[in-house]
C-alpha positions as CSV (number, residue, x, y, z in Angstrom):
1,M,9.4,-2.5,-2.3
2,P,6.4,-1.8,-4.5
3,R,4.0,-3.7,-2.2
4,V,5.2,-2.6,1.3
5,L,7.5,0.8,1.0
6,E,5.8,2.4,-2.0
7,A,2.3,1.6,-1.2
8,R,3.1,3.3,2.3
9,G,3.6,6.5,0.5
10,L,-0.2,6.1,-1.1
11,D,-1.3,5.7,2.5
12,V,0.5,8.7,4.1
13,S,-0.4,11.0,1.5
14,P,-4.0,12.0,2.3
15,A,-2.8,13.1,5.5
16,L,0.3,15.1,4.4
17,I,-2.0,16.6,1.6
18,H,-4.6,17.8,4.3
19,K,-1.7,19.1,6.1
20,L,-0.6,21.6,3.2
21,Q,-3.9,22.4,2.6
22,A,-4.4,23.6,6.1
23,A,-1.3,25.5,5.9
24,G,-2.3,27.1,2.6
25,D,0.4,25.8,0.3
26,A,-1.5,24.8,-2.7
27,R,1.9,24.3,-4.4
28,A,2.8,21.8,-2.3
29,V,-0.4,19.9,-2.4
30,E,-0.5,20.5,-6.3
31,I,2.9,18.6,-6.2
32,L,2.0,15.7,-3.9
33,H,-1.3,14.7,-6.0
34,I,1.3,14.4,-9.0
35,I,3.2,12.3,-6.7
36,L,0.7,10.3,-5.3
37,R,-0.4,9.5,-9.3
38,D,2.8,8.8,-10.3
39,E,3.0,6.1,-7.1
40,I,0.1,4.5,-7.9
41,G,1.5,3.5,-11.2
42,H,4.5,2.6,-9.8
43,V,2.9,0.2,-7.3
44,R,0.6,-0.9,-10.3
45,I,3.8,-2.0,-12.1
46,G,5.0,-3.6,-9.1
47,N,1.5,-5.6,-8.4
48,R,1.9,-6.6,-12.2
49,W,5.1,-8.2,-11.6
50,Y,4.2,-9.9,-8.4
51,A,1.0,-11.6,-9.5
52,H,2.6,-12.8,-12.7
53,L,5.8,-14.2,-11.1
54,C,3.0,-16.1,-8.4
55,V,1.2,-17.5,-11.4
56,Q,4.2,-18.5,-12.9
57,R,5.6,-20.2,-10.0
58,G,1.8,-21.7,-9.0
59,L,1.8,-19.5,-5.6
60,D,-1.3,-18.4,-4.3
61,P,-0.7,-14.4,-4.0
62,I,-2.2,-13.8,-0.6
63,T,-0.3,-16.7,1.6
64,T,2.8,-15.5,-0.7
65,F,2.3,-11.9,0.5
66,R,1.8,-13.0,4.1
67,Q,5.2,-15.1,4.2
68,L,6.6,-12.3,2.9
69,L,5.9,-10.1,5.6
70,G,6.6,-12.3,8.0
71,E,10.0,-13.2,6.4
72,Y,11.2,-9.5,5.9
73,G,9.9,-8.4,9.3
74,S,7.5,-6.1,7.8
75,L,4.2,-7.5,9.5
76,R,4.2,-4.4,11.6
77,L,2.0,-2.4,8.8
78,R,-0.1,0.4,10.4
79,P,-3.3,1.9,9.3
80,P,-4.5,4.3,7.8
81,F,-4.4,2.6,4.5
82,H,-5.5,4.5,1.5
83,L,-7.6,2.0,0.0
84,E,-8.6,3.7,-2.9
85,A,-5.3,4.3,-4.1
86,R,-4.3,0.9,-3.2
87,R,-7.1,-0.5,-5.0
88,L,-6.4,1.7,-8.6
89,A,-2.7,0.7,-7.9
90,G,-4.0,-3.4,-8.2
91,F,-4.3,-4.4,-4.6
92,S,-7.5,-6.9,-4.5
93,E,-10.2,-6.7,-1.8
94,R,-8.4,-9.8,-0.3
95,E,-5.4,-8.4,0.1
96,L,-7.1,-5.0,1.2
97,A,-8.7,-7.3,4.1
98,L,-5.2,-8.8,4.9
99,L,-3.7,-5.5,5.4
100,E,-6.4,-4.8,7.5
101,Q,-6.2,-8.1,9.6
102,L,-2.4,-7.7,9.9
103,S,-2.4,-4.0,11.4
104,A,-5.2,-5.1,14.0
105,P,-4.5,-4.2,17.3
106,R,-3.7,-7.8,18.8
107,S,-5.6,-8.5,22.0
108,S,-3.5,-10.0,24.9
109,P,-4.7,-13.5,26.3
């Protein structure tokens, strides 16, 4: 949940903030910045527990994350990813590379 759904909130925030700024809604922009800050914290907590459980169970976090995405049908990750926010939330560079890889358009044979 935190690594996919809540993390998606990190990804969509910049576009929403930009649209609201363009519309001149400064209060909504301020609120979205607060929500983004809070979501980074939520995702960070989820990432910490995920890493803890992977270590405890002797699992590779990257391989396991990929397997979980496939198992729960979430392999359709769509960019853009808010990489800075995801880094602040504890995503590693390897995990960010995996997200980019999984979201890349697949070429047909």
